[in-house]
C-alpha positions as CSV (number, residue, x, y, z in Angstrom):
1,M,26.8,-16.6,-89.8
2,I,28.2,-17.8,-93.2
3,S,26.8,-16.1,-96.2
4,K,27.1,-17.5,-99.7
5,S,29.3,-15.6,-102.0
6,P,28.0,-14.7,-105.5
7,T,30.5,-17.2,-106.9
8,V,28.9,-20.1,-105.1
9,L,25.5,-19.0,-106.3
10,L,26.8,-18.8,-109.8
11,E,28.2,-22.3,-109.6
12,T,24.9,-23.6,-108.4
13,D,23.1,-21.8,-111.2
14,T,25.4,-23.3,-113.8
15,F,24.8,-26.8,-112.5
16,R,21.1,-26.2,-112.4
17,E,21.1,-24.8,-115.9
18,A,23.1,-27.8,-117.1
19,V,20.5,-30.2,-115.5
20,S,17.7,-28.1,-117.1
21,K,19.3,-28.5,-120.6
22,A,19.7,-32.2,-120.0
23,I,16.0,-32.6,-119.0
24,N,15.0,-30.7,-122.1
25,A,17.2,-32.9,-124.3
26,A,15.8,-36.0,-122.7
27,N,12.3,-34.8,-123.3
28,L,13.1,-33.9,-126.9
29,T,14.6,-37.4,-127.4
30,Q,11.2,-38.9,-126.7
31,S,9.5,-37.2,-129.6
32,A,12.4,-36.6,-132.1
33,K,11.8,-38.1,-135.5
34,S,13.4,-36.0,-138.2
35,Q,17.1,-35.3,-138.6
36,D,16.4,-31.6,-137.7
37,E,14.7,-32.6,-134.5
38,W,17.7,-34.9,-133.7
39,K,20.1,-32.1,-134.4
40,T,18.2,-30.0,-131.8
41,V,18.6,-32.8,-129.3
42,V,22.3,-33.0,-130.1
43,S,22.7,-29.3,-129.5
44,Q,20.9,-29.5,-126.2
45,W,23.2,-32.4,-125.0
46,E,26.2,-30.4,-126.1
47,A,25.0,-27.4,-124.2
48,A,24.4,-29.5,-121.1
49,I,27.9,-31.0,-121.3
50,A,29.5,-27.6,-121.8
51,L,27.8,-26.2,-118.8
52,M,28.7,-29.2,-116.6
53,K,32.3,-28.8,-117.6
54,T,32.3,-25.3,-116.2
55,V,31.3,-26.5,-112.7
56,P,34.6,-25.9,-110.7
57,S,36.2,-28.5,-108.5
58,S,35.4,-26.4,-105.5
59,S,31.7,-26.8,-106.1
60,P,29.7,-29.3,-104.0
61,N,28.2,-30.5,-107.3
62,Y,31.5,-31.1,-108.9
63,I,31.6,-34.9,-108.5
64,I,28.0,-35.2,-109.7
65,A,28.8,-32.9,-112.7
66,Q,31.7,-35.2,-113.7
67,Q,29.4,-38.2,-113.6
68,K,26.8,-36.4,-115.6
69,I,29.3,-35.4,-118.3
70,I,29.9,-39.1,-118.9
71,E,26.2,-39.9,-118.9
72,Y,25.4,-37.0,-121.2
73,H,28.1,-38.1,-123.7
74,K,26.4,-41.4,-124.0
75,N,23.1,-39.7,-124.8
76,L,24.8,-37.3,-127.1
77,N,26.3,-40.2,-129.1
78,Y,22.9,-41.8,-129.4
79,A,21.4,-38.5,-130.6
80,E,24.3,-37.9,-133.1
81,K,23.7,-41.3,-134.7
82,N,20.0,-40.5,-135.2
83,A,20.8,-37.0,-136.4
84,V,23.0,-38.4,-139.2
85,G,21.0,-41.5,-140.2
86,G,17.5,-40.8,-139.1
87,K,15.7,-43.0,-136.7
């Protein structure tokens, strides 16, 4: 029987937390209108990216995490444009 080590569980939690932040950011993007709301969206994407970057190469989610970092950066750039200039 192979048991999961606490490290593996931690890696999975980090990945899930990153996905959760991204979902939150995407939801906020739908309703953001003011610069302050867009700044919140920016911070959520930044948090999601930071968490994805902590997923180690030994994780089964590593390749997905690397793809998500690229995807999230595109969303972050869009949010940053709106945070600076308004919608």
